[in-house]
Biopython code that builds the backbone (N, CA, C, O; Angstrom):
import numpy as np
from Bio.PDB.StructureBuilder import StructureBuilder

atoms = [
    (1, "MET", "N", (-24.497, 82.914, -138.826)),
    (1, "MET", "CA", (-24.372, 84.053, -137.948)),
    (1, "MET", "C", (-23.999, 83.561, -136.551)),
    (1, "MET", "O", (-24.872, 83.134, -135.795)),
    (2, "PRO", "N", (-22.741, 83.615, -136.207)),
    (2, "PRO", "CA", (-22.296, 83.124, -134.901)),
    (2, "PRO", "C", (-22.727, 84.041, -133.759)),
    (2, "PRO", "O", (-22.620, 85.264, -133.843)),
    (3, "LEU", "N", (-23.212, 83.423, -132.703)),
    (3, "LEU", "CA", (-23.541, 84.121, -131.468)),
    (3, "LEU", "C", (-22.804, 83.411, -130.342)),
    (3, "LEU", "O", (-23.079, 82.250, -130.039)),
    (4, "TRP", "N", (-21.873, 84.117, -129.730)),
    (4, "TRP", "CA", (-21.125, 83.583, -128.588)),
    (4, "TRP", "C", (-21.663, 84.250, -127.325)),
    (4, "TRP", "O", (-21.671, 85.475, -127.209)),
    (5, "GLN", "N", (-22.111, 83.425, -126.383)),
    (5, "GLN", "CA", (-22.551, 83.925, -125.095)),
    (5, "GLN", "C", (-21.574, 83.402, -124.044)),
    (5, "GLN", "O", (-21.394, 82.194, -123.888)),
    (6, "ILE", "N", (-20.958, 84.323, -123.339)),
    (6, "ILE", "CA", (-19.912, 83.986, -122.380)),
    (6, "ILE", "C", (-20.411, 84.328, -120.982)),
    (6, "ILE", "O", (-20.565, 85.498, -120.631)),
    (7, "TYR", "N", (-20.661, 83.291, -120.192)),
    (7, "TYR", "CA", (-21.148, 83.444, -118.827)),
    (7, "TYR", "C", (-19.960, 83.305, -117.880)),
    (7, "TYR", "O", (-19.211, 82.331, -117.949)),
    (8, "HIS", "N", (-19.794, 84.286, -116.998)),
    (8, "HIS", "CA", (-18.598, 84.287, -116.144)),
    (8, "HIS", "C", (-18.875, 84.959, -114.805)),
    (8, "HIS", "O", (-19.781, 85.784, -114.688)),
    (9, "PRO", "N", (-18.078, 84.591, -113.787)),
    (9, "PRO", "CA", (-18.238, 85.255, -112.492)),
    (9, "PRO", "C", (-17.556, 86.622, -112.501)),
    (9, "PRO", "O", (-16.704, 86.887, -113.350)),
    (10, "PRO", "N", (-17.927, 87.483, -111.564)),
    (10, "PRO", "CA", (-17.260, 88.786, -111.458)),
    (10, "PRO", "C", (-15.753, 88.599, -111.313)),
    (10, "PRO", "O", (-15.293, 87.671, -110.647)),
    (11, "GLY", "N", (-15.001, 89.480, -111.936)),
    (11, "GLY", "CA", (-13.547, 89.444, -111.837)),
    (11, "GLY", "C", (-12.865, 88.599, -112.888)),
    (11, "GLY", "O", (-11.636, 88.537, -112.923)),
    (12, "THR", "N", (-13.633, 87.943, -113.748)),
    (12, "THR", "CA", (-13.017, 87.091, -114.767)),
    (12, "THR", "C", (-12.659, 87.889, -116.010)),
    (12, "THR", "O", (-11.512, 87.855, -116.455)),
    (13, "PHE", "N", (-13.599, 88.588, -116.564)),
    (13, "PHE", "CA", (-13.352, 89.491, -117.696)),
    (13, "PHE", "C", (-13.713, 90.876, -117.178)),
    (13, "PHE", "O", (-14.880, 91.269, -117.184)),
    (14, "THR", "N", (-12.700, 91.611, -116.730)),
    (14, "THR", "CA", (-12.962, 92.819, -115.951)),
    (14, "THR", "C", (-12.922, 94.117, -116.744)),
    (14, "THR", "O", (-13.577, 95.087, -116.362)),
    (15, "THR", "N", (-12.181, 94.156, -117.822)),
    (15, "THR", "CA", (-12.039, 95.424, -118.538)),
    (15, "THR", "C", (-12.639, 95.330, -119.937)),
    (15, "THR", "O", (-12.734, 94.252, -120.523)),
    (16, "SER", "N", (-13.038, 96.477, -120.447)),
    (16, "SER", "CA", (-13.560, 96.501, -121.813)),
    (16, "SER", "C", (-12.454, 96.156, -122.807)),
    (16, "SER", "O", (-12.740, 95.606, -123.871)),
    (17, "THR", "N", (-11.208, 96.465, -122.487)),
    (17, "THR", "CA", (-10.080, 96.121, -123.355)),
    (17, "THR", "C", (-9.937, 94.604, -123.468)),
    (17, "THR", "O", (-9.727, 94.076, -124.560)),
    (18, "GLU", "N", (-10.051, 93.911, -122.340)),
    (18, "GLU", "CA", (-9.960, 92.457, -122.319)),
    (18, "GLU", "C", (-11.113, 91.823, -123.105)),
    (18, "GLU", "O", (-10.902, 90.897, -123.887)),
    (19, "LYS", "N", (-12.326, 92.326, -122.890)),
    (19, "LYS", "CA", (-13.494, 91.817, -123.609)),
    (19, "LYS", "C", (-13.381, 92.107, -125.107)),
    (19, "LYS", "O", (-13.723, 91.263, -125.936)),
    (20, "GLU", "N", (-12.904, 93.294, -125.445)),
    (20, "GLU", "CA", (-12.756, 93.656, -126.851)),
    (20, "GLU", "C", (-11.728, 92.762, -127.544)),
    (20, "GLU", "O", (-11.954, 92.331, -128.675)),
    (21, "ALA", "N", (-10.614, 92.482, -126.890)),
    (21, "ALA", "CA", (-9.589, 91.612, -127.482)),
    (21, "ALA", "C", (-10.143, 90.213, -127.727)),
    (21, "ALA", "O", (-9.900, 89.622, -128.780)),
    (22, "PHE", "N", (-10.881, 89.686, -126.766)),
    (22, "PHE", "CA", (-11.501, 88.366, -126.904)),
    (22, "PHE", "C", (-12.520, 88.393, -128.047)),
    (22, "PHE", "O", (-12.550, 87.485, -128.877)),
    (23, "SER", "N", (-13.348, 89.426, -128.086)),
    (23, "SER", "CA", (-14.361, 89.557, -129.136)),
    (23, "SER", "C", (-13.728, 89.683, -130.519)),
    (23, "SER", "O", (-14.224, 89.108, -131.488)),
    (24, "LYS", "N", (-12.644, 90.428, -130.607)),
    (24, "LYS", "CA", (-11.949, 90.573, -131.894)),
    (24, "LYS", "C", (-11.347, 89.245, -132.348)),
    (24, "LYS", "O", (-11.382, 88.925, -133.536)),
    (25, "ALA", "N", (-10.799, 88.477, -131.421)),
    (25, "ALA", "CA", (-10.249, 87.160, -131.777)),
    (25, "ALA", "C", (-11.354, 86.238, -132.287)),
    (25, "ALA", "O", (-11.160, 85.500, -133.253)),
    (26, "ILE", "N", (-12.502, 86.287, -131.639)),
    (26, "ILE", "CA", (-13.645, 85.486, -132.088)),
    (26, "ILE", "C", (-14.066, 85.920, -133.482)),
    (26, "ILE", "O", (-14.277, 85.083, -134.360)),
    (27, "THR", "N", (-14.186, 87.215, -133.685)),
    (27, "THR", "CA", (-14.614, 87.751, -134.982)),
    (27, "THR", "C", (-13.619, 87.395, -136.081)),
    (27, "THR", "O", (-14.019, 87.007, -137.178)),
    (28, "GLU", "N", (-12.327, 87.525, -135.793)),
    (28, "GLU", "CA", (-11.297, 87.196, -136.790)),
    (28, "GLU", "C", (-11.347, 85.727, -137.189)),
    (28, "GLU", "O", (-11.006, 85.379, -138.320)),
    (29, "ASN", "N", (-11.765, 84.875, -136.280)),
    (29, "ASN", "CA", (-11.914, 83.459, -136.587)),
    (29, "ASN", "C", (-12.911, 83.261, -137.731)),
    (29, "ASN", "O", (-12.728, 82.383, -138.574)),
    (30, "TYR", "N", (-13.942, 84.061, -137.756)),
    (30, "TYR", "CA", (-14.980, 83.935, -138.785)),
    (30, "TYR", "C", (-14.669, 84.757, -140.041)),
    (30, "TYR", "O", (-14.940, 84.310, -141.155)),
    (31, "THR", "N", (-14.108, 85.941, -139.868)),
    (31, "THR", "CA", (-13.791, 86.739, -141.053)),
    (31, "THR", "C", (-12.683, 86.083, -141.873)),
    (31, "THR", "O", (-12.587, 86.312, -143.079)),
    (32, "SER", "N", (-11.847, 85.271, -141.229)),
    (32, "SER", "CA", (-10.769, 84.583, -141.956)),
    (32, "SER", "C", (-11.304, 83.534, -142.934)),
    (32, "SER", "O", (-10.582, 83.093, -143.828)),
    (33, "VAL", "N", (-12.566, 83.136, -142.766)),
    (33, "VAL", "CA", (-13.173, 82.182, -143.700)),
    (33, "VAL", "C", (-14.271, 82.848, -144.539)),
    (33, "VAL", "O", (-15.080, 82.168, -145.169)),
    (34, "GLY", "N", (-14.286, 84.190, -144.538)),
    (34, "GLY", "CA", (-15.156, 84.924, -145.443)),
    (34, "GLY", "C", (-16.452, 85.464, -144.880)),
    (34, "GLY", "O", (-17.229, 86.061, -145.626)),
    (35, "LEU", "N", (-16.719, 85.284, -143.603)),
    (35, "LEU", "CA", (-17.947, 85.801, -143.020)),
    (35, "LEU", "C", (-17.772, 87.291, -142.715)),
    (35, "LEU", "O", (-16.712, 87.694, -142.236)),
    (36, "PRO", "N", (-18.780, 88.109, -142.980)),
    (36, "PRO", "CA", (-18.670, 89.530, -142.626)),
    (36, "PRO", "C", (-18.619, 89.704, -141.110)),
    (36, "PRO", "O", (-19.297, 88.989, -140.373)),
    (37, "ALA", "N", (-17.822, 90.646, -140.658)),
    (37, "ALA", "CA", (-17.639, 90.869, -139.220)),
    (37, "ALA", "C", (-18.955, 91.191, -138.520)),
    (37, "ALA", "O", (-19.150, 90.797, -137.370)),
    (38, "PHE", "N", (-19.863, 91.902, -139.193)),
    (38, "PHE", "CA", (-21.100, 92.300, -138.523)),
    (38, "PHE", "C", (-22.039, 91.124, -138.250)),
    (38, "PHE", "O", (-23.034, 91.291, -137.543)),
    (39, "TYR", "N", (-21.750, 89.960, -138.784)),
    (39, "TYR", "CA", (-22.541, 88.762, -138.471)),
    (39, "TYR", "C", (-22.198, 88.190, -137.096)),
    (39, "TYR", "O", (-23.003, 87.469, -136.507)),
    (40, "VAL", "N", (-21.020, 88.503, -136.586)),
    (40, "VAL", "CA", (-20.523, 87.892, -135.353)),
    (40, "VAL", "C", (-20.970, 88.718, -134.146)),
    (40, "VAL", "O", (-20.701, 89.917, -134.065)),
    (41, "VAL", "N", (-21.654, 88.061, -133.213)),
    (41, "VAL", "CA", (-22.127, 88.733, -132.006)),
    (41, "VAL", "C", (-21.539, 88.008, -130.791)),
    (41, "VAL", "O", (-21.591, 86.781, -130.697)),
    (42, "VAL", "N", (-20.979, 88.791, -129.866)),
    (42, "VAL", "CA", (-20.409, 88.245, -128.628)),
    (42, "VAL", "C", (-21.064, 88.985, -127.467)),
    (42, "VAL", "O", (-21.093, 90.216, -127.439)),
    (43, "GLN", "N", (-21.585, 88.227, -126.515)),
    (43, "GLN", "CA", (-22.213, 88.824, -125.341)),
    (43, "GLN", "C", (-21.562, 88.255, -124.082)),
    (43, "GLN", "O", (-21.412, 87.041, -123.941)),
    (44, "PHE", "N", (-21.183, 89.140, -123.179)),
    (44, "PHE", "CA", (-20.622, 88.739, -121.890)),
    (44, "PHE", "C", (-21.714, 88.870, -120.831)),
    (44, "PHE", "O", (-22.360, 89.912, -120.720)),
    (45, "HIS", "N", (-21.914, 87.812, -120.059)),
    (45, "HIS", "CA", (-22.918, 87.792, -119.002)),
    (45, "HIS", "C", (-22.221, 87.508, -117.681)),
    (45, "HIS", "O", (-21.734, 86.401, -117.452)),
    (46, "GLU", "N", (-22.176, 88.508, -116.817)),
    (46, "GLU", "CA", (-21.557, 88.324, -115.505)),
    (46, "GLU", "C", (-22.588, 87.694, -114.562)),
    (46, "GLU", "O", (-23.690, 88.215, -114.390)),
    (47, "LEU", "N", (-22.211, 86.567, -113.958)),
    (47, "LEU", "CA", (-23.104, 85.850, -113.043)),
    (47, "LEU", "C", (-22.487, 85.747, -111.658)),
    (47, "LEU", "O", (-21.332, 85.347, -111.513)),
    (48, "ASP", "N", (-23.245, 86.105, -110.659)),
    (48, "ASP", "CA", (-22.793, 85.933, -109.286)),
    (48, "ASP", "C", (-22.685, 84.439, -109.005)),
    (48, "ASP", "O", (-23.584, 83.687, -109.381)),
    (49, "PRO", "N", (-21.610, 83.984, -108.353)),
    (49, "PRO", "CA", (-21.470, 82.553, -108.049)),
    (49, "PRO", "C", (-22.665, 81.968, -107.299)),
    (49, "PRO", "O", (-22.909, 80.763, -107.373)),
    (50, "GLU", "N", (-23.410, 82.804, -106.581)),
    (50, "GLU", "CA", (-24.596, 82.327, -105.880)),
    (50, "GLU", "C", (-25.672, 81.836, -106.846)),
    (50, "GLU", "O", (-26.583, 81.108, -106.451)),
    (51, "ASN", "N", (-25.561, 82.236, -108.111)),
    (51, "ASN", "CA", (-26.546, 81.851, -109.123)),
    (51, "ASN", "C", (-26.026, 80.775, -110.068)),
    (51, "ASN", "O", (-26.641, 80.501, -111.099)),
    (52, "VAL", "N", (-24.897, 80.168, -109.721)),
    (52, "VAL", "CA", (-24.305, 79.136, -110.572)),
    (52, "VAL", "C", (-24.165, 77.850, -109.768)),
    (52, "VAL", "O", (-23.575, 77.834, -108.688)),
    (53, "PHE", "N", (-24.714, 76.784, -110.314)),
    (53, "PHE", "CA", (-24.646, 75.475, -109.672)),
    (53, "PHE", "C", (-24.043, 74.497, -110.669)),
    (53, "PHE", "O", (-24.482, 74.425, -111.816)),
    (54, "VAL", "N", (-23.050, 73.754, -110.240)),
    (54, "VAL", "CA", (-22.411, 72.746, -111.079)),
    (54, "VAL", "C", (-22.563, 71.411, -110.366)),
    (54, "VAL", "O", (-22.134, 71.257, -109.222)),
    (55, "GLY", "N", (-23.167, 70.460, -111.038)),
    (55, "GLY", "CA", (-23.417, 69.167, -110.414)),
    (55, "GLY", "C", (-24.335, 69.263, -109.215)),
    (55, "GLY", "O", (-24.263, 68.439, -108.303)),
    (56, "GLY", "N", (-25.211, 70.279, -109.212)),
    (56, "GLY", "CA", (-26.138, 70.480, -108.108)),
    (56, "GLY", "C", (-25.565, 71.259, -106.946)),
    (56, "GLY", "O", (-26.275, 71.561, -105.987)),
    (57, "ASP", "N", (-24.271, 71.591, -107.022)),
    (57, "ASP", "CA", (-23.615, 72.325, -105.933)),
    (57, "ASP", "C", (-23.374, 73.776, -106.344)),
    (57, "ASP", "O", (-22.968, 74.071, -107.468)),
    (58, "GLN", "N", (-23.637, 74.657, -105.400)),
    (58, "GLN", "CA", (-23.411, 76.077, -105.647)),
    (58, "GLN", "C", (-21.918, 76.369, -105.716)),
    (58, "GLN", "O", (-21.141, 75.849, -104.915)),
    (59, "ARG", "N", (-21.518, 77.203, -106.674)),
    (59, "ARG", "CA", (-20.122, 77.608, -106.774)),
    (59, "ARG", "C", (-19.804, 78.580, -105.659)),
    (59, "ARG", "O", (-20.570, 79.514, -105.419)),
    (60, "SER", "N", (-18.710, 78.383, -104.982)),
    (60, "SER", "CA", (-18.319, 79.325, -103.931)),
    (60, "SER", "C", (-17.590, 80.507, -104.575)),
    (60, "SER", "O", (-17.053, 80.405, -105.679)),
    (61, "LYS", "N", (-17.588, 81.608, -103.864)),
    (61, "LYS", "CA", (-16.913, 82.804, -104.379)),
    (61, "LYS", "C", (-15.403, 82.620, -104.432)),
    (61, "LYS", "O", (-14.719, 83.366, -105.133)),
    (62, "THR", "N", (-14.868, 81.639, -103.702)),
    (62, "THR", "CA", (-13.430, 81.416, -103.691)),
    (62, "THR", "C", (-13.001, 80.300, -104.645)),
    (62, "THR", "O", (-11.807, 80.047, -104.803)),
    (63, "ALA", "N", (-13.962, 79.637, -105.279)),
    (63, "ALA", "CA", (-13.630, 78.566, -106.220)),
    (63, "ALA", "C", (-12.991, 79.138, -107.480)),
    (63, "ALA", "O", (-13.155, 80.316, -107.800)),
    (64, "LYS", "N", (-12.273, 78.294, -108.175)),
    (64, "LYS", "CA", (-11.700, 78.671, -109.465)),
    (64, "LYS", "C", (-12.829, 79.187, -110.353)),
    (64, "LYS", "O", (-13.900, 78.580, -110.382)),
    (65, "PRO", "N", (-12.622, 80.296, -111.085)),
    (65, "PRO", "CA", (-13.700, 80.846, -111.913)),
    (65, "PRO", "C", (-14.229, 79.803, -112.905)),
    (65, "PRO", "O", (-13.464, 79.110, -113.575)),
    (66, "PHE", "N", (-15.542, 79.717, -112.975)),
    (66, "PHE", "CA", (-16.201, 78.796, -113.899)),
    (66, "PHE", "C", (-16.816, 79.617, -115.021)),
    (66, "PHE", "O", (-17.683, 80.457, -114.779)),
    (67, "VAL", "N", (-16.373, 79.379, -116.234)),
    (67, "VAL", "CA", (-16.871, 80.104, -117.396)),
    (67, "VAL", "C", (-17.599, 79.123, -118.295)),
    (67, "VAL", "O", (-17.090, 78.045, -118.604)),
    (68, "ARG", "N", (-18.793, 79.509, -118.710)),
    (68, "ARG", "CA", (-19.579, 78.683, -119.634)),
    (68, "ARG", "C", (-19.716, 79.483, -120.920)),
    (68, "ARG", "O", (-20.165, 80.629, -120.909)),
    (69, "ILE", "N", (-19.326, 78.867, -122.026)),
    (69, "ILE", "CA", (-19.418, 79.532, -123.324)),
    (69, "ILE", "C", (-20.374, 78.733, -124.196)),
    (69, "ILE", "O", (-20.200, 77.533, -124.412)),
    (70, "VAL", "N", (-21.381, 79.428, -124.684)),
    (70, "VAL", "CA", (-22.376, 78.808, -125.549)),
    (70, "VAL", "C", (-22.240, 79.457, -126.922)),
    (70, "VAL", "O", (-22.348, 80.675, -127.060)),
    (71, "VAL", "N", (-22.002, 78.631, -127.926)),
    (71, "VAL", "CA", (-21.825, 79.137, -129.285)),
    (71, "VAL", "C", (-22.964, 78.607, -130.148)),
    (71, "VAL", "O", (-23.190, 77.399, -130.230)),
    (72, "ALA", "N", (-23.670, 79.523, -130.783)),
    (72, "ALA", "CA", (-24.728, 79.146, -131.728)),
    (72, "ALA", "C", (-24.304, 79.586, -133.123)),
    (72, "ALA", "O", (-23.966, 80.747, -133.351)),
    (73, "HIS", "N", (-24.329, 78.652, -134.033)),
    (73, "HIS", "CA", (-24.042, 78.963, -135.434)),
    (73, "HIS", "C", (-25.365, 78.882, -136.183)),
    (73, "HIS", "O", (-25.878, 77.797, -136.455)),
    (74, "ILE", "N", (-25.900, 80.037, -136.507)),
    (74, "ILE", "CA", (-27.190, 80.120, -137.176)),
    (74, "ILE", "C", (-26.952, 80.218, -138.680)),
    (74, "ILE", "O", (-26.056, 80.935, -139.126)),
    (75, "ALA", "N", (-27.740, 79.511, -139.441)),
    (75, "ALA", "CA", (-27.726, 79.587, -140.907)),
    (75, "ALA", "C", (-26.425, 79.051, -141.504)),
    (75, "ALA", "O", (-25.948, 79.555, -142.521)),
    (76, "ILE", "N", (-25.865, 78.049, -140.879)),
    (76, "ILE", "CA", (-24.680, 77.403, -141.437)),
    (76, "ILE", "C", (-24.770, 75.908, -141.128)),
    (76, "ILE", "O", (-25.228, 75.494, -140.063)),
    (77, "ARG", "N", (-24.331, 75.146, -142.067)),
    (77, "ARG", "CA", (-24.313, 73.699, -141.860)),
    (77, "ARG", "C", (-22.978, 73.169, -142.347)),
    (77, "ARG", "O", (-22.612, 73.329, -143.512)),
    (78, "LEU", "N", (-22.267, 72.542, -141.441)),
    (78, "LEU", "CA", (-20.981, 71.955, -141.794)),
    (78, "LEU", "C", (-21.196, 70.553, -142.342)),
    (78, "LEU", "O", (-22.171, 69.887, -141.995)),
    (79, "PRO", "N", (-20.298, 70.115, -143.183)),
    (79, "PRO", "CA", (-20.383, 68.728, -143.647)),
    (79, "PRO", "C", (-20.310, 67.768, -142.460)),
    (79, "PRO", "O", (-19.610, 68.028, -141.481)),
    (80, "ASP", "N", (-21.031, 66.673, -142.558)),
    (80, "ASP", "CA", (-21.032, 65.673, -141.489)),
    (80, "ASP", "C", (-19.808, 64.776, -141.663)),
    (80, "ASP", "O", (-19.903, 63.622, -142.083)),
    (81, "ALA", "N", (-18.657, 65.352, -141.323)),
    (81, "ALA", "CA", (-17.391, 64.641, -141.512)),
    (81, "ALA", "C", (-16.466, 64.971, -140.345)),
    (81, "ALA", "O", (-16.443, 66.098, -139.849)),
    (82, "ASP", "N", (-15.714, 63.979, -139.924)),
    (82, "ASP", "CA", (-14.783, 64.167, -138.810)),
    (82, "ASP", "C", (-13.788, 65.284, -139.075)),
    (82, "ASP", "O", (-13.423, 66.019, -138.157)),
    (83, "GLU", "N", (-13.342, 65.422, -140.324)),
    (83, "GLU", "CA", (-12.351, 66.450, -140.661)),
    (83, "GLU", "C", (-12.928, 67.854, -140.446)),
    (83, "GLU", "O", (-12.237, 68.742, -139.945)),
    (84, "SER", "N", (-14.185, 68.048, -140.824)),
    (84, "SER", "CA", (-14.825, 69.352, -140.633)),
    (84, "SER", "C", (-14.949, 69.675, -139.152)),
    (84, "SER", "O", (-14.654, 70.790, -138.722)),
    (85, "TYR", "N", (-15.387, 68.696, -138.381)),
    (85, "TYR", "CA", (-15.523, 68.882, -136.934)),
    (85, "TYR", "C", (-14.159, 69.229, -136.322)),
    (85, "TYR", "O", (-14.055, 70.158, -135.521)),
    (86, "ALA", "N", (-13.141, 68.500, -136.691)),
    (86, "ALA", "CA", (-11.793, 68.730, -136.148)),
    (86, "ALA", "C", (-11.288, 70.125, -136.515)),
    (86, "ALA", "O", (-10.689, 70.803, -135.680)),
    (87, "ARG", "N", (-11.519, 70.557, -137.744)),
    (87, "ARG", "CA", (-11.070, 71.872, -138.193)),
    (87, "ARG", "C", (-11.765, 72.992, -137.407)),
    (87, "ARG", "O", (-11.118, 73.939, -136.958)),
    (88, "VAL", "N", (-13.082, 72.874, -137.247)),
    (88, "VAL", "CA", (-13.844, 73.911, -136.548)),
    (88, "VAL", "C", (-13.489, 73.946, -135.067)),
    (88, "VAL", "O", (-13.279, 75.027, -134.516)),
    (89, "THR", "N", (-13.418, 72.803, -134.418)),
    (89, "THR", "CA", (-13.088, 72.797, -132.987)),
    (89, "THR", "C", (-11.652, 73.262, -132.735)),
    (89, "THR", "O", (-11.380, 73.889, -131.711)),
    (90, "ALA", "N", (-10.751, 72.969, -133.638)),
    (90, "ALA", "CA", (-9.371, 73.449, -133.493)),
    (90, "ALA", "C", (-9.331, 74.974, -133.592)),
    (90, "ALA", "O", (-8.580, 75.624, -132.864)),
    (91, "SER", "N", (-10.130, 75.541, -134.484)),
    (91, "SER", "CA", (-10.141, 77.006, -134.616)),
    (91, "SER", "C", (-10.740, 77.648, -133.368)),
    (91, "SER", "O", (-10.285, 78.706, -132.934)),
    (92, "ILE", "N", (-11.750, 77.019, -132.795)),
    (92, "ILE", "CA", (-12.339, 77.540, -131.559)),
    (92, "ILE", "C", (-11.337, 77.413, -130.411)),
    (92, "ILE", "O", (-11.209, 78.329, -129.598)),
    (93, "ASP", "N", (-10.633, 76.300, -130.338)),
    (93, "ASP", "CA", (-9.599, 76.134, -129.309)),
    (93, "ASP", "C", (-8.533, 77.220, -129.414)),
    (93, "ASP", "O", (-8.074, 77.735, -128.395)),
    (94, "ARG", "N", (-8.133, 77.576, -130.639)),
    (94, "ARG", "CA", (-7.126, 78.638, -130.827)),
    (94, "ARG", "C", (-7.638, 79.983, -130.306)),
    (94, "ARG", "O", (-6.870, 80.769, -129.752)),
    (95, "VAL", "N", (-8.926, 80.244, -130.484)),
    (95, "VAL", "CA", (-9.511, 81.487, -129.980)),
    (95, "VAL", "C", (-9.546, 81.472, -128.445)),
    (95, "VAL", "O", (-9.217, 82.470, -127.803)),
    (96, "LEU", "N", (-9.939, 80.356, -127.876)),
    (96, "LEU", "CA", (-10.092, 80.275, -126.417)),
    (96, "LEU", "C", (-8.768, 80.267, -125.659)),
    (96, "LEU", "O", (-8.693, 80.771, -124.538)),
    (97, "LYS", "N", (-7.735, 79.705, -126.256)),
    (97, "LYS", "CA", (-6.474, 79.492, -125.543)),
    (97, "LYS", "C", (-5.952, 80.750, -124.834)),
    (97, "LYS", "O", (-5.778, 80.707, -123.616)),
    (98, "PRO", "N", (-5.698, 81.853, -125.520)),
    (98, "PRO", "CA", (-5.107, 82.994, -124.815)),
    (98, "PRO", "C", (-6.081, 83.748, -123.910)),
    (98, "PRO", "O", (-5.655, 84.413, -122.966)),
    (99, "HIS", "N", (-7.367, 83.652, -124.186)),
    (99, "HIS", "CA", (-8.347, 84.456, -123.458)),
    (99, "HIS", "C", (-9.011, 83.721, -122.299)),
    (99, "HIS", "O", (-9.551, 84.351, -121.390)),
    (100, "VAL", "N", (-8.974, 82.387, -122.329)),
    (100, "VAL", "CA", (-9.637, 81.608, -121.284)),
    (100, "VAL", "C", (-8.704, 80.527, -120.733)),
    (100, "VAL", "O", (-8.391, 80.520, -119.542)),
    (101, "LEU", "N", (-8.271, 79.631, -121.588)),
    (101, "LEU", "CA", (-7.511, 78.466, -121.125)),
    (101, "LEU", "C", (-6.184, 78.837, -120.481)),
    (101, "LEU", "O", (-5.841, 78.298, -119.429)),
    (102, "ASP", "N", (-5.423, 79.758, -121.099)),
    (102, "ASP", "CA", (-4.130, 80.165, -120.530)),
    (102, "ASP", "C", (-4.269, 80.920, -119.206)),
    (102, "ASP", "O", (-3.299, 81.041, -118.458)),
    (103, "LYS", "N", (-5.467, 81.426, -118.915)),
    (103, "LYS", "CA", (-5.691, 82.145, -117.664)),
    (103, "LYS", "C", (-6.102, 81.209, -116.535)),
    (103, "LYS", "O", (-6.331, 81.646, -115.407)),
    (104, "GLY", "N", (-6.195, 79.908, -116.851)),
    (104, "GLY", "CA", (-6.526, 78.938, -115.818)),
    (104, "GLY", "C", (-7.980, 78.949, -115.407)),
    (104, "GLY", "O", (-8.321, 78.525, -114.302)),
    (105, "VAL", "N", (-8.839, 79.431, -116.286)),
    (105, "VAL", "CA", (-10.260, 79.480, -115.992)),
    (105, "VAL", "C", (-10.858, 78.105, -116.222)),
    (105, "VAL", "O", (-10.540, 77.437, -117.206)),
    (106, "LEU", "N", (-11.716, 77.688, -115.321)),
    (106, "LEU", "CA", (-12.391, 76.405, -115.440)),
    (106, "LEU", "C", (-13.550, 76.544, -116.425)),
    (106, "LEU", "O", (-14.435, 77.376, -116.225)),
    (107, "THR", "N", (-13.549, 75.747, -117.470)),
    (107, "THR", "CA", (-14.638, 75.742, -118.436)),
    (107, "THR", "C", (-15.355, 74.412, -118.348)),
    (107, "THR", "O", (-14.853, 73.475, -117.726)),
    (108, "ASN", "N", (-16.500, 74.320, -118.952)),
    (108, "ASN", "CA", (-17.269, 73.083, -118.924)),
    (108, "ASN", "C", (-16.416, 71.920, -119.416)),
    (108, "ASN", "O", (-15.847, 71.973, -120.507)),
    (109, "GLY", "N", (-16.333, 70.893, -118.619)),
    (109, "GLY", "CA", (-15.586, 69.700, -119.010)),
    (109, "GLY", "C", (-14.111, 69.729, -118.647)),
    (109, "GLY", "O", (-13.416, 68.732, -118.845)),
    (110, "ASN", "N", (-13.613, 70.842, -118.120)),
    (110, "ASN", "CA", (-12.190, 70.923, -117.755)),
    (110, "ASN", "C", (-12.011, 70.975, -116.254)),
    (110, "ASN", "O", (-10.882, 71.045, -115.769)),
]
sb = StructureBuilder()
sb.init_structure("model")
sb.init_model(0)
sb.init_chain("A")
sb.init_seg("    ")
for serial, (resi, resn, name, xyz) in enumerate(atoms, 1):
    if name == "N":
        sb.init_residue(resn, " ", resi, " ")
    sb.init_atom(name, np.array(xyz, "f"), 0.0, 1.0, " ", f" {name:<3s}", serial, name[0])
structure = sb.get_structure()
């Protein structure tokens, strides 16, 4: 049961249409491998930059948007193999690309 929690500053995901498109892409990632759509939960959490610290420093309101995405996969265990890891991370990258990466949003590690 995938749970995606998307933490973002105001102005990053502004419309319900944008959030719905992102949520549908996430859901399709799982339904394409046989998981029922109702198992997939996506939550958007808007955080004021005053409440976000990276490396001990507060994010300024003018800094590039910082988005943190936490994905929990409950009740699933992937094989402990490099190929499985590569396949799953590639599918997640495909979901993130148009909704986060192509928009120039700063994510953890980027």
